[in-house]
C-alpha positions as MATLAB code, in Angstrom:
seq = 'MSSEHVLTIERAGLLLKLLGDPTRLTMMKILQSQDCCVCEFVAIFEMSQPAISQHVRKLKDVGLVKEDRCGQWIFYSLQKNHQDIEFVMTILNQLPDQSSVITELEAQGLRISCT';
ca = [
       1.186   16.613   11.076;
       2.049   20.509    9.490;
      -0.129   23.300   10.441;
      -0.766   24.218    6.912;
      -3.318   21.178    6.786;
      -5.920   20.206    9.003;
      -7.767   16.891    9.142;
     -11.283   17.583    8.973;
     -12.945   14.516   11.201;
     -15.222   13.167    8.218;
     -11.062   13.123    5.916;
      -9.425   11.169    9.406;
     -12.645    8.875    9.380;
     -12.649    7.786    6.057;
      -8.810    7.131    6.076;
      -9.292    4.698    9.091;
     -11.922    3.338    7.981;
     -10.117    1.825    4.579;
      -6.669    1.409    6.917;
      -8.991   -0.542    9.041;
      -9.215   -3.219    6.716;
      -6.064   -5.671    7.726;
      -5.220   -6.454    3.665;
      -5.236   -2.834    2.694;
      -3.329   -1.835    6.247;
      -0.679   -4.668    4.800;
      -0.503   -3.452    2.146;
       0.245    0.050    2.696;
       2.919   -1.206    5.605;
       4.687   -3.481    2.955;
       4.487    0.286   -0.096;
       5.845    1.691    2.909;
       9.941    0.588    1.855;
       8.604   -1.774   -0.769;
       7.104   -0.839   -4.312;
       4.665   -3.825   -5.769;
       2.635   -5.068   -8.217;
      -0.320   -6.757   -7.729;
       0.437  -10.562   -8.913;
       3.184  -10.230   -5.437;
       0.210   -9.070   -3.900;
      -1.192  -12.102   -4.695;
       0.970  -14.839   -3.781;
       1.638  -12.425   -0.075;
      -1.862  -12.527    0.449;
      -3.129  -15.668   -1.029;
      -6.312  -14.117   -2.482;
      -7.304  -13.616   -6.128;
      -6.572  -11.151   -8.591;
      -9.639   -9.791   -8.891;
     -10.166   -9.445   -4.438;
      -6.240   -7.520   -4.528;
      -7.408   -5.463   -7.535;
     -10.184   -3.839   -5.373;
      -8.120   -3.783   -2.320;
      -5.897   -1.859   -4.766;
      -8.286    0.243   -6.892;
     -10.102    1.683   -3.012;
      -6.071    2.771   -2.179;
      -5.637    4.014   -5.096;
      -9.236    5.816   -5.323;
      -8.245    8.048   -2.621;
      -4.690    8.862   -3.876;
      -2.839    7.002   -1.242;
      -0.978    4.546   -3.452;
       0.380    5.270   -7.284;
       0.825    3.302  -10.371;
       4.197    3.446  -12.144;
       4.325    1.187  -15.469;
       7.865   -0.844  -15.963;
       7.131   -3.078  -19.242;
       4.087   -5.204  -18.836;
       4.057   -4.741  -14.970;
       2.796   -1.584  -12.640;
       4.143   -1.344   -9.727;
       1.855    0.218   -6.909;
       3.810    2.516   -4.562;
       2.830    4.959   -1.815;
       2.035    8.308   -2.706;
       3.876   10.326   -0.423;
       3.174   13.595   -1.430;
      -0.485   12.749   -0.399;
      -1.803   15.590    1.947;
      -3.127   12.905    4.399;
       0.633   11.189    3.665;
       1.608   12.542    7.450;
      -1.683   10.805    9.314;
      -1.204    7.998    7.766;
       2.694    7.772    8.062;
       1.910    7.545   11.767;
      -0.569    5.066   11.869;
       1.924    2.133    9.179;
       5.095    3.834   11.567;
       3.489    1.589   14.473;
       3.028   -1.507   12.925;
       5.226   -4.418   12.429;
       8.439   -4.340    9.928;
       6.811   -6.560    7.116;
      10.386   -6.943    5.137;
       9.794  -10.687    6.037;
       7.184  -10.687    3.526;
       9.269   -9.308    1.027;
      11.933  -11.862    1.870;
       9.637  -14.586    1.365;
       8.373  -13.691   -1.988;
      12.197  -13.864   -3.662;
      12.681  -16.837   -2.251;
       9.853  -18.723   -3.432;
      11.412  -16.524   -6.407;
       7.720  -14.782   -7.490;
       9.506  -11.083   -6.888;
       9.367   -9.123   -9.904;
      11.991   -7.199  -10.758;
      11.897   -4.475  -14.136;
      16.225   -4.353  -13.695;
];
């Protein structure tokens, strides 16, 4: 971690609590390599759209996730210049790759593309 930014115990606790939820942690791992929209997360996690939106909102509220509009779709991605991204990436880099989830989504024809 950069010596310029010292993470407080309180801030680390907040981030760990946020990432302590398996759904949000998996979302972050997916977003580490892929942008996704809410409808894709709905299909991946087999959860309701409002439930997924609440998870995404919590990640957005602390600034870990940003949104970009592409036509009618809103895609979410990691905020790579977030002040605590090194701490978060240290955690994410310890987790198994989730690319098979995206491959399965593509195979089901549920992957959204703006291209």
